[in-house]
N, C-alpha and C positions, 0 to 999 in steps of 0.2 A: 615732455610736458611743458617745460619752461618756454621754449620758443612758441608753442601754441598759445600760451597765455599772453605773451607779448603781442602776437598777431591779433588776438581778440581785443586787447586793449586799444591797439592802434585803429582797429575798425570801429570800436564803440565810442571813442572819445575824439574830439577835434584836436588838431595839433597844438593849439594854444593852451589846452587844458590837460595835456597828456602827462605832465611831470608828476603830479600827485598820484595818479593811479599806478604809474611805474614805480614810484617810491614805496607805495603800500605793498605792491606785489613783491618787490625786492625785500622788504622787511619781513613779510610773511615767509618767504623762502628761506631767509637767513635764520629766522626764529625756529622754523620747523627743522632745519638742518642741525641746529645746535641742540634742540630739545629732544629730538627723536631718539638718539642713542641713550640719553640719560633716562628718559621715561621708559624706554624699552628695557633697559638694564634694571631699573627699579622694579618694574613689573615682573620680570623673570626672576629676580632675586627674592622678592617678597611674596609672590603669588605662584605662578607657574607659567611655563612658556605658552600654554594653551590660552591663557588670558589675553594674549596679544590679539587673538581673533575676536574675543568678546569686546575688546576696546574698538577694533576697526569697524565692526558692524554699525554702531551708532554714528561714528564719525563719517562713514561712507554714506549713510542715509540722510545726514543732516542737510545737504544742499538740495534735496528733493523738493521741499516746500517752496523754496525761493526760485527754483527752476520751473515750477509748474506754470506761473503766469507767462513766462517767456516762451515756453513750449506752446501754450494755448494761443498766444499772439502769433507765433510762427505758423502754427497750423491754420489759423483763420486767414492770415494774409498771404501765406505762401512765400514769405521772406523773413529774414531775421528781425527780431524786435528792435535792435539798434538802428535799423534802417527806416523805421516807421516815423 
């Protein structure tokens, strides 16, 4: 997943503006790597292991509204939205 996001960023941003998106991407990866085991441990300790699935459903669906315009642009033009 990480190499794919880097490739997407390199495609979407020009070389002179690429530093900030890569920094944000790296910060999100670091934060999720650090917080994942802690949040998972607290969830299992205080609720139940099955609550992990209830937490993942809203998190997995959250990118859908922001992806809808990009998908519509791609479907209408036949090419990715970053190239328009």
